[in-house]
N, C-alpha and C positions, 0 to 999 in steps of 0.2 A: 591459721590458713586465714580466721576470720580478717586479723587484723591487716595481715595481705590486701583482703579486697578493701577494705576503707580507705588504706592507703592508697589504692588505686581511684577506687571513688574519689576521693576529696582533691588529689593530683588533675586528675581529668576534669572534674566541675568547677575546680581553681582555676585551673586555664582556659576554661571555655569563659568565665566572667572576665576574666584579666584581658579575653581579645575581644570582647564587645563594649568593652568599659567606654570605651574615647570614642565612640556613636553613640552612646547610652545616655539617659538624663541620669540624674541620682533616682528621681524617683522609679525609669521605669528600672534601672537594676532592683532594684526594693520589691519592685512586683515582680520581674524574674527570679529572685532566689528565694522570694515567698513560692512561687509553684513550683520549685525545686523541690525545698522542703516539703509542703503536700504531699509531693511524687514518693518521696521516701517513707514520708510516713505514711502515702497509703500502700505504697509498697513492699515494707521491711518485713515482709515472713514470707515472700515471692522468692523464688528458687527459675532461674534459666534452666532451659538441657543442658547446659556445662555447669552447670551447681553455681554458677557463680549468682552473686546477690540479684535480682529481679529490677534495681535500680538503674544497673551497666547502660543498660538497656534506652531505657527513653535519656538518660548521659550522651551515650550516643547518639540518639537521633536530634537532640539542640544540638547540639556540637556541627553534626551536619547541615542541619536550616540554619548556626546560625555564622560557621566560618566557612563554610562551602557552596552554602545559596545566597549565602549578606544579608538573612530577609532580618526584620524587625523584630519588634519585644515582642508581640503577641501573638505571634508564630509561634516564636522563641520557647516562650507558656505552656505552649499550647503544645507543643513538642513532648517537652518534660510530662503535660498529661496525659498524651494522646492513649493512656492505655489501662487510665486510673478508672475513666464511667466501666468500660468493660470489664476491666477483671477486680477491681475491688468496690466496696458496699457504697462509695461515692454517687452520687447524680449531677447531672446538666446542672440542676437548678444551685446545689451546689459547689459547682464549677463560676458558675453566669455570679452566684450573691457574690465571692469573693474574687473573683479577677473580671469581671462586668461582660456581656453579652454577645463581643466578637469574638474572647477566647473563648466562650462555650460554642460557641455556631462554627470554628475550628475542630476541638474538642469532639461535635456530636457530629463533624461530616467524616470523620477520623476513625468511629468510634460503629464497628460491625453492626447491625442492628439484629437483633435474636427476635425468629419469627416461629409460628407455629407451623409454620406452609409458607417455601419460595414459589414467588412466579415459574422460576428456572433451573436457579439452582443455586446454593447457598455461593460457588465465586460469581455469577452472573450477576444476583442480585448486590453484591459488594460493589464491584465493578459498576452497578448504574448507579449506585448513592456517592462514589466516591466521583463519576462524572457528571453526576448533577450539580457538582459544587460549580461546575466551573461556568453556569449561569452565573452566579453570585460573586463568586474570587477567587483565582486561578491559586490563591497561598494554601488550603487546603489536600487540596492535591503535592503540591510540593511537600508537605506535611507527608504527606504519605509514602511519595516517595521515595523520603531522607528514610522513612522505617524501613523499606523494602532495600535501601539500602544498605544497612544495616544486615536485618535480616540476610539476606543476601551472603554479606562478607561474615559472618557466624553459621554459614550452614551445615558447616562439617559436624555441630554436634548433633545432628540430626538424621534419622533413619535413612532407607535411599528409599524409600519409596515417602516418604515426607520431602525427599529431595527431591524430589520427583516432580511433587506437586507442586512444592514452592517456584520450583526452578521457569517448570511449565507459563506456570499461570507468568514470570516475570518477564520469560521472551517470547510471550503470546501478548500479553498487555499492556508492563510496566515502561520497559524498553522502549517499545516504538512511542509511548508515550510521550516518555522523556526527549527522545528526538524529535516529537513534532512540536514539543516546548521550545525548542532549540536548546535541550542540556543535551549539547555531544556529550562531553564525558561520563556525564549519568548514562547516560544511555551506550557507551560503550562498553564504562565497568557492568551496566548488569547485565548485557548481553553475554560476555566473555564470561563471568558468574557461572552463567546460568546454564551454558555452553558448557564448561567445566566441569558444575554436578552432573549435567542433561548426558556427555561425552567423553568422562573424561579420559577414558584413551586414545582418543581422536585431536583430544584438547592439549594431553602431553606431548602429544606425535608433531604433531604442528610448531608447539613453543617449543618445541627441540629443533626442527630444522630452521625457524626463526634466530633462532641461538646459535647455529655453526654458519649461516647465511649474513651474519651481523657482523662474526667476527671474520667471517671468510671478504668481504668485499669494504670493510673497517677502512680500511685506507682509502683503496678508493673514491668513497664519500667521501672520505674528510680531503680529500685534493680537490676535489670538485667544491664542496663548501670553503674551504679557503682558494681555490679560485674568485668565487663572488663577492667573497669577503671583500678579495683585491680590487675589485673592481666598483663595487660599494664605496671606497675604502678611494679610491683616486678619481671618485665620481662627487666630492663630498655625500653623500648619502649615512644621514646614520642609521644603523638600523644593526638588529643581531638574529642569529642565524642559527634555527636547530633542526635536528634530525628526528623525523616522527616514523616513526614503526609502524605499524597495524598490529592488530590483536587477531589473537586465533582463530574470533569468529566471523569475522571479515574477512582475512583469507579465504576459512573455507565456502562463506558465502561466495567468492566471488571461481572458488576453485567449481563450485555447483553452478552457475548461474554461465560459465563460460564452459561446464564441460575440459579441464583438464584438470592433470595434477601442478603438485606447487611448483614444480621449477620452472614450469612456463605460463606461469600467470605472471602479468608484472604491477605497478601499483603496490608493492608490501612496504614500500617507505614513501615520503614524502619530504623534501625541504620545504619549510617555513622559515622566509624571511618578515620579519616585524619591524616597526617601524613606529616614530611617536607622533601621530598629528591634532590641531588643534581641535579643526573643523571638518565634516566631510567634504568640503572645497578642497582642501590640501590632502586629505588620505588618498582623493583621487587623482591629484596632481602627481601624488610622493610615489602610488602605484604606476601609471605612467610612464613616470620620470627611471624609476628600478626595469620597469620590463624593456625600456628605450633601453637603458644600457645595457641589461644583461644578452640582448636579440641583439647588440650591435657587434656582440665579442661571439658569443653560442650557440648555434644554429638550435631555431626554433622548430619543434614540428607545424604542421601547417598545419590547420585547424584543431587545433589545441587550448585555445586560448576559452577560456569560461570565465563571464567578466562579471559573478553574485555582489559586486558593488554596486554598479549601477542597477541590476536583476537580483534583487534578494530571492534567497530560497523561502519555501512558503511559511518558516520556520525562523525566521531574521535575520538568516547566517550570511557573510558578506563575505566576501576573500577575491580576490585576484589568480586564477589558477593560468596554468600552463606548463609547456611539458620543453626542456631542452636539451642536446646532444652531448651525455657524456663523453669523455675520450676514450673510453671504451666499447662505445657506440650504441649505448644504451639509453635512454629516454627516460631524464628522471622526471619528477613531476616536482613543482616549483607552488607554490603558495603566498603570493604576498598581500600579508594581513596588518592592519595597526592595529595597536595596543586596545584599542577598543574592542577592536572585532574579535580579536583573540579572547578577553574578558566574557562578551557577548556568546562566545560559544559557547564557556564554561557553566555561564551563569544561567541562559536561556531569554526565559521571559521574568526572569527573578531579577535582572539587571536593571537599571532604569535609563528610558530610549523613552525617541520621541518619535520613531519612525510608525509611518500607519500600517508599516504589511506584518504585522504580526499580532495589532488589535485586531485589523481584517480578515487574516484565519481567526484569531480566537471567536469572534463577531460569527463567522460559518462554520467554528465547530458549534459554536452555541447553537446554531440552527439546524448542525446536522442531528444532532443530541437530541432536539426537541422534535423533531420530525422523525427521528427512529424510535423515538418514544413512545409517538400516539401511531406507526402505523404497525400493519399485520402484514404486510407486504415480504420481509424478510427478518431473520434472526435478527436483534439485536446485537449481536456483538459481532456480526459480520460489516450489518451496517457502520458500527464505529473505526472498525480494524482497518475497512476499507478508509477509513479518515485518517490513517497512522500510518501510512508510505512511507518507507523507505526515504526514498530522494522523489525530490521534483524538477519538471524542469518550467521553461516560461516558451511559450508558443501566441502568435501572433493573430489577429484579426488583420482583413485586411485595413481596415482602419487606422491600428498599428497600438489597439489594443491590447495590453499584455495578461496572458489566461493563464494561470499556475494547473497544472495535471499533475497528478503522479508520472512517474519513470514509468515507460511501457505502453503509457496510455495510446488511444485510437483516435482517429477521427470522431467516431461518435460517441466516445467521451468531452470530446471538443463540442461539439456540434448541442451533444445536452447540459452543456456546461455555460454556452450561451444561452439557451431557451430548449423548453422541452419539446416545444411547439417544432422546431427545426430538425429538432431527432425522431423525434418521430416521424416527419417526414422526409429527413435526409436521403439522399440517391448515389449523391456521388463526393468528392471532395475533391478541391484544386491544394495542391502542395506547394508550397514559394512555384507557381502560376502552371505545377505540373497534374494532369488527370488523374487520379485514383481513386483506388475504393476505399468506402466510411472506413474501415475494417484497417487500413493499412496504422502503423507501430507510430506514431508521431517523434519530435526529434525538438532537442533545446534548439529555440532559434527559428525553425520552420513560421511561414505566413499562410496562414489554413483557411479557406474561405469553402462553404457546403453550399451543395446546388441543393434542393430540394423542387416537391410537386407533393402539389396534393393531393394526388392518386397513390402515392409512395406510402407502406406503413411497414415498421420495422422486421427483419426476420430472427428468426430462431436463434440462427447461427449468431449474432449478435452479443448473446450470453456470453458467451464464452472467449469476448471479446473486450469485454469495455471491463475496466480497472475501477471507474469513479465511483461511491456509494450513490452521486446524483443518479448517474447512468441506468445501475443495479435496479434500482430504487425503479426507473420510469417506465424499465422492458419487462420485468416484474410484473407490475398491477397490469401494462397494458396485454401482456398473454393472462394472465389470469386472469382478463373479463373477454379474452379470447372462448369465441365455440370450440367445445370440444370434443372431438371426434367420436359417437362412441366404441366405431368397431376399430383393431386392429388390422389392417389391410398386411395380405403376408408378403412376402418379398422376392417368390419364386413364379406367381404371374399374378401378382398386380391388380387386383380385381378392381372395376370403376362402377362409381351408382347404374344400374339399372345391368349388370351385367346378371347373366344366370349366375347367383353362387350362393353355398352354405357355409356354415359357425361353426367354430370348436372353442366348446368353454372350459377354460384349463380349470385348476384349484382354485386358482386362488380369485374365479368369477369373470374370468376378460375372458373375452373375443373375437376370435381371429379369424377372420375372412378369407373364405382360398375361390374360384372359378369353377365351377362345378364338372371340369372337364381338367381341372390341376392335375398330374400325379401327383403330387405329396397330398391333395385332398381324398383319393380313391384307396393310396393305402392305408391313410389314417383311417377312411369310414371302416379300411376292412379290420382293423384294430384297436380302434376306440368311439366303438356308434355308439356308446352314451351319453358321450361328447355333443354328438353332433348337435345344431340348435338351426331349425332355422330360420332365415334373415332375411327381410327385404330392405336390398340395397336400392335405397332411392334418391335423384339428382339433390343437391343443397346448396344455390347459390353461393352459399359462405362461404364452400370449398372450391379448393384447384388440388387438382392430382396430378406429377409429371408424366408426361408420355413419351415416346420418340414417335418419328413416324422415318421407313425406306424405303425414299425416292429413286429409281433409277430409269434411266428412258437416254433419248437419242440429245447428245451437246446441238443446242441456236443459241443465235445471241441471247440473253435474258431470259435465259428457263427459269434460271436462279433470284432473279427479281420477280418473274409471275412466281415463282411458290413463296418467295416472304408475302409480295402482297395480299394471296388467298389468306397467311395465314392472320397478318396483323392489320391488315386497312380492312378487309371483306369482314372477316371474325375477330377484330380487335384483342389481339390475344398476343402476349411477347413473346418471344420466342427467349430462351436463354439458353439456347446451343445448337449450331451450327454448323456439318461436314461435309466439306464436298470434294471427292475426289470424279479425274476424265483421266479415264486408258481408252484410244481408238476410238472416241469419238465418242463413247456409252458412258453418260454422269451417273455417281454414286453418290447421293447425296443423304445422309441421318439429320434431324430437326426432334431437336427438343423442347417444349411449352406444354403449358397446364393449360388442363380442359376440367368441365364441370362434369362430365359425363361420357357415358361409352357411346349415348346418340351425337353428343355432339364431335365426339374423336369422329365416330363415324362422316358423320357431315361434312369434316375438313377433308377426311381424306379423298372422297367422292368430287370434293371441289378440286383436287389437287391430282387425280388423276382422270379429270374433265382437260387439265392444258396441256395444249400444244409440245408435243414432244417425249409424257410420259407415259412410259409402257408399265410400268403398274406401280402402288403406291400402296403400304399396307401399316399396321402401327409394329412393334418389334417391344420384347423387353427389356428394361433399362438396367444394365448387372450391375 
């Protein structure tokens, strides 16, 4: 067995050396081999859970870093050495002395720090340490992703509880992180491995359905691709085509978001058309030429075009997407990409790229990390993962500036992304010229304008609508600084300041207020008399309370405007809701608004009651 392992180790590491020799200097190769020898010596008496020699893992991580991520000499050396400091007597000083500061830094970032006490938990402190490295160098995160990728590929050897822990970490943190770094293939593999170990039965069920569907529709798809290839050839466009099937986790997520079964979701696969181009100008030209040729002969689904070439996703992804009608009546998803775009989708931030969009995201992400680290307004991981959204959209200001937001973001998110003061004083949105609530969800390409007022403040319901870290943080900070009502107002009688009230203290010390003539209060007083608390509920101009007034009278010209004027002009209060109905010249009206006290409500009722034609006006409960 030992000889088999030795053969396996030598073959694996030699394949690695052979694969990188053409892009490394002789000096780099000497240093890389030296790093491997140190790792082999340090781990020589250690075994993995599978019983294999431990050195198999560092070799595998180094191969991912070198062959799949195409990183340079120092990250490859750090990958060989990533567990040496954590699991053996060697120290970072030893690494620094032999391989220099850069390799030691990379190893230090991926080495879990042992503490007597953790800020929140060992896992979260580990995330914090990894993410902090982004502020200096993204390569350390890529080594950690390679480490996690190999651990997930070999997770079969772990106990079920360990599998759940590692798979949970992967799905929650590492897969979304890979996505935000533009490494689509890593993200896809990580989230599917996580799904496989967390929910094996569901994973296998969806995998089997996908295999059956592949067989069932293979001839149809082949015929469709053949038609595309013929059109490209006839128009002298050199390109290759391939069918890409989505993985079980992607299918599961789509089923959940669309709330339907496997048979009723679309987009289980897509056709990718890949071409060569010398520069971005030629990429745009060829993409549009392919689009034009295909849509001349095959019907295009209206509104299906997404041009990620001119407007890349925040993680740097570029492609031209559309949907075409297949002969059997189904819409087929098409991705038109250059070889460079395909490579960048695989390598993400590890690719050599000059575009500013990824740098902009990394700079933005660094500022988020810095902000979260020093903010007590929200949970650290909540703040971080809100920046790891799975997909994004680009919307525009009226001046044409593009703003990237997570899919599902609302106009509130947009407002806070522009400026915190815009968000704080937002009143309404105009989306593509149409007046809308600030809580309306935005879609790719929307032109958004935010209307503000110096007197407007955020509503608590906004917290349930926002997606971005920035909006969440500012809203939580705003509400944290707002005065808190000491009591809970009972929903059955809705007491107002100035009412005769009584309080009941529960086992947690919270006091609920009731009016003294409330039937619930009378019943509770007879059963829970010891919980009664004397309360003086005084008006406070910082608090407003919703009320409803019922009005009945004889209909006449202008009666409704007189009621509105009484509330808004004379008393400077805003109306939340107004419902009116006239039957046989008798008008009945319900008006909802907010007041500071019982006295204020009584004054309003008296003023309304004095309006010509009003027969009666009184407060009623809001159900």
